[in-house]
C-alpha positions in Angstrom: 4.0 51.5 -54.5 6.1 52.0 -51.4 9.9 52.2 -51.3 11.7 49.0 -52.4 13.9 47.4 -49.8 16.5 44.8 -50.8 17.3 42.0 -48.4 20.3 39.8 -48.5 19.8 36.6 -46.5 22.4 34.0 -45.6 22.7 31.3 -43.0 25.1 28.7 -41.6 28.4 30.6 -42.0 29.8 28.2 -39.3 32.9 30.3 -38.5 34.0 30.9 -42.1 36.1 34.0 -42.1 36.0 34.1 -45.9 32.2 34.0 -46.1 31.9 36.7 -43.5 34.3 39.0 -45.3 32.2 38.5 -48.5 29.1 39.2 -46.5 30.4 42.7 -45.6 30.8 43.5 -49.3 27.1 42.8 -50.0 25.9 46.4 -49.6 28.4 47.6 -52.2 28.0 44.7 -54.7 24.3 44.0 -54.5 23.0 47.3 -53.2 21.3 45.6 -50.2 19.6 47.7 -47.6 19.1 44.8 -45.1 21.5 41.9 -44.2 20.0 39.0 -42.3 22.1 36.0 -41.1 19.8 33.3 -40.0 21.9 31.3 -37.5 24.9 29.0 -37.0 27.6 31.6 -37.0 30.2 29.8 -34.9 32.7 27.2 -36.1 32.6 23.4 -35.5 36.2 22.3 -35.0 39.6 23.2 -33.5 42.7 22.6 -35.7 45.8 22.3 -33.5 49.0 23.8 -35.0 52.0 22.3 -33.2 55.1 24.4 -32.7 57.9 21.8 -33.0 60.9 24.1 -32.7 63.3 25.9 -35.1 60.4 28.1 -36.4 58.6 25.0 -37.7 54.8 24.4 -37.3 52.8 21.2 -38.1 49.1 20.7 -38.5 46.7 18.1 -39.9 44.1 19.9 -41.9 41.5 18.5 -44.3 43.2 15.1 -44.3 46.7 16.5 -45.1 49.8 16.9 -43.0 51.0 20.5 -43.4 54.4 21.9 -42.4 55.1 25.6 -42.5 58.1 27.7 -41.3 58.4 31.1 -39.9 55.8 33.6 -38.8 54.6 34.3 -42.4 54.0 30.6 -43.0 52.1 30.4 -39.7 50.0 33.4 -40.6 49.1 31.9 -44.0 48.1 28.6 -42.4 46.0 30.4 -39.8 44.2 32.3 -42.5 43.6 29.2 -44.5 42.1 27.4 -41.6 39.9 30.3 -40.6 38.6 30.8 -44.2 36.7 27.5 -44.1 35.3 27.9 -40.6 37.7 26.0 -38.4 39.6 27.5 -35.4 43.4 27.4 -35.5 45.0 26.8 -32.1 48.8 27.2 -31.9 50.3 25.2 -29.1 53.2 22.8 -28.4 53.2 19.0 -28.0 52.5 19.2 -24.3 49.5 21.5 -25.0 48.2 19.1 -27.6 48.4 16.2 -25.1 46.5 18.2 -22.5 43.9 19.1 -25.2 43.4 15.5 -26.2 43.2 14.1 -22.7 40.8 16.6 -21.1 37.3 17.2 -22.5 37.0 20.2 -20.1 40.1 21.8 -21.5 38.9 21.2 -25.0 35.6 22.9 -24.2 37.4 25.9 -22.6 39.7 26.4 -25.5 36.8 26.0 -28.0 34.8 28.7 -26.2 37.8 31.0 -26.1 38.3 30.6 -29.9 34.6 31.3 -30.5 34.8 34.5 -28.5 37.9 35.6 -30.3 36.4 34.9 -33.7 33.0 36.5 -33.1 34.6 39.6 -31.6 36.9 39.9 -34.6 33.8 39.7 -36.9 32.0 42.3 -34.9 35.0 44.7 -35.1 35.2 44.2 -38.9 31.5 44.8 -39.3 31.4 47.8 -37.1 34.3 49.4 -39.0 33.3 48.5 -42.5 29.6 49.3 -42.3 29.7 52.4 -40.1 28.0 55.2 -41.9 26.2 53.0 -44.4 22.4 53.0 -44.4 22.2 49.3 -43.9 20.4 47.2 -41.2 22.4 44.2 -40.1 20.6 41.4 -38.3 22.4 38.3 -37.1 21.1 35.6 -34.7 22.5 32.4 -33.3 21.3 29.0 -34.6 20.8 25.6 -33.0 24.5 24.8 -33.3 25.7 28.0 -31.5 26.6 28.0 -27.8 24.7 30.6 -25.7 27.8 32.8 -25.3 27.2 34.0 -28.9 24.1 36.0 -27.6 26.3 38.0 -25.2 28.9 38.6 -27.8 26.5 40.0 -30.4 25.4 42.6 -27.8 28.9 44.1 -28.0 28.4 45.3 -31.6 27.4 48.9 -32.5 25.6 47.9 -35.6 24.7 44.2 -35.5 21.3 43.5 -34.0 20.4 40.0 -32.7 16.7 39.6 -33.4 16.3 36.1 -31.9 13.1 35.4 -30.0 11.6 38.7 -30.8 10.0 41.0 -33.4 11.8 43.8 -35.1 11.0 46.2 -38.0 12.8 45.5 -41.2 11.3 48.6 -42.7 8.2 50.7 -42.1 5.9 48.1 -43.4 7.3 44.7 -42.4 7.9 43.1 -39.1 10.3 40.2 -38.7 9.8 37.3 -36.2 13.1 35.4 -35.5 13.8 32.1 -33.8 17.2 30.4 -34.0 16.4 26.9 -32.9 15.8 23.5 -34.5 13.8 20.4 -33.8 15.9 17.6 -32.2 18.9 16.5 -34.3 21.1 13.4 -33.9 23.9 15.7 -32.6 21.9 17.2 -29.6 23.0 20.7 -30.4 22.6 23.5 -27.8 19.4 24.9 -29.2 17.7 21.7 -30.3 14.1 21.7 -29.0 11.1 19.4 -29.0 8.5 20.3 -31.6 5.9 21.3 -29.0 8.2 23.8 -27.5 9.1 25.3 -30.9 5.4 25.8 -31.6 4.8 27.5 -28.2 7.8 29.8 -28.8 6.6 30.8 -32.2 3.0 31.5 -30.9 4.4 33.6 -28.0 6.5 35.7 -30.3 3.8 36.0 -33.0 1.4 37.3 -30.5 3.0 40.7 -30.8 2.8 40.9 -34.6 0.4 43.6 -35.9 0.1 42.2 -39.5 1.3 38.6 -39.7 0.5 38.5 -43.5 3.1 41.2 -44.1 5.6 39.7 -41.7 8.9 37.8 -42.3 9.5 34.6 -40.4 13.2 34.3 -39.9 13.3 30.8 -38.4 16.6 28.8 -38.6 15.0 25.4 -39.2 12.9 25.1 -42.4 9.3 23.8 -42.5 8.8 20.0 -42.7 7.9 18.3 -45.9 9.3 20.8 -48.4 12.1 20.8 -50.9 14.1 23.0 -48.5 14.3 20.5 -45.6 15.7 17.4 -47.5 18.9 15.9 -46.0 20.7 12.6 -46.4 19.2 9.8 -44.3 21.7 8.5 -41.7 22.4 5.1 -40.3 23.0 4.3 -36.6 26.6 5.5 -37.0 25.4 8.8 -38.5 26.7 7.9 -41.9 24.7 8.7 -45.0 22.7 5.9 -46.5 23.0 5.3 -50.2 20.4 4.2 -52.7 21.0 1.2 -55.0 22.1 3.8 -57.6 24.8 5.2 -55.3 23.1 8.4 -54.5 22.2 9.7 -51.0 18.8 8.6 -49.8 17.0 11.8 -48.8 14.5 12.4 -46.0 12.6 15.4 -44.7 14.1 16.7 -41.5 12.5 20.1 -41.0 10.2 21.2 -38.3 6.5 20.2 -38.2 5.8 23.1 -35.8 7.4 25.6 -38.1 5.3 24.3 -41.0 2.1 24.6 -38.9 3.0 28.1 -37.8 3.6 29.3 -41.4 0.4 27.7 -42.6 -1.5 29.3 -39.7 0.0 32.9 -39.7 0.7 33.1 -43.5 3.7 35.4 -43.4 4.7 36.8 -46.8 8.2 35.4 -46.5 10.0 32.6 -44.6 13.8 32.7 -44.2 15.4 29.4 -43.3 18.8 27.6 -43.2 20.0 24.7 -41.2 19.9 22.1 -44.0 23.0 23.1 -46.0 22.2 20.8 -49.0 18.6 21.9 -49.4 19.1 25.1 -51.3 15.9 26.2 -52.9 12.6 28.1 -52.9 9.2 26.7 -51.7 5.8 28.2 -51.8 3.9 27.1 -48.7 0.3 28.3 -49.3 0.8 32.1 -49.5 4.3 32.2 -48.0 7.5 32.2 -50.0 10.0 30.1 -48.1 13.7 30.4 -48.9 16.8 28.3 -47.9 19.9 29.7 -49.6 21.9 26.6 -48.5 25.5 26.7 -47.3 28.9 25.9 -48.7 31.0 27.5 -46.0 33.8 24.8 -46.1 34.6 26.0 -49.7 34.5 29.6 -48.7 31.5 30.1 -50.9 28.9 32.6 -49.7 25.4 31.4 -50.7 22.6 33.8 -50.2 19.2 35.1 -51.4 18.5 38.5 -52.7 14.9 39.5 -52.0 13.2 42.8 -53.0 10.2 43.8 -51.0 7.9 46.8 -50.8 4.6 47.6 -49.1 2.8 45.2 -51.5 5.0 42.2 -50.5 7.8 40.3 -52.2 8.5 41.8 -55.6 11.5 39.7 -56.7 14.0 37.1 -55.5 17.1 35.4 -56.6 19.4 32.7 -55.1 23.0 33.7 -55.6 26.5 32.6 -54.6 30.0 33.8 -54.9 
């Protein structure tokens, strides 16, 4: 039996500073040799914090009007907002009016905050993991703007494996693709199924042993228990069953399913559908979606032990 390697896989951090901080403790707590983040690393929303004078700041956050005073109060509010994946933006009333009246200004500020956040993450990772014998892979997902790719290149330790093949250890290659089939939100990396299939085939052409490979693909395969999401109406609101529960539908990628069935990788690592936490055996391939609960600051992940024989053990965890 070859040397055992322990993978920690997570996805859909969506800007949560608290989840990322927990991720950096994974090598110490779980003795992981490899960390893989499968996409959607940037946040979704700006939370303006209005300086109203006299050392007072106001913000509307999670449906609540919040008032803090002084620099210490402001810093605590900023940390609270960052913890759940939103971007705090300190401004005055005039700045808020400009933000609300100009889509271009909103986009500019949002990109600036993404850059600031990812660079802060990179600095933390490079400092905390320097000297550890740990491989750290992190790729963009369908929700991430293309600036994220350039930012990840600035890291000393983090490797962006997107649209390529990298070695996880001496036995196992990893194919990575951080896209999704078309969603109702028209995200930056939403692609038609045909294009996803062609991309996977192009990347897979360089695999030496597909049956020993890991497919790190952001969107899960269609028609599994790890691609179920609430069905939405024309206003993008969840549809309820007569019993008051969400009506669920399969929203994963048909192209990804076909590729996994065709190439038969030993392991599929997926995210994208936050609610669809689970394990699914697709023919010979073990497919994993650890789910995401980033808005609560909870890091959900999968611990997977592999060796030259294949997957030896796996466990879904959270904390």
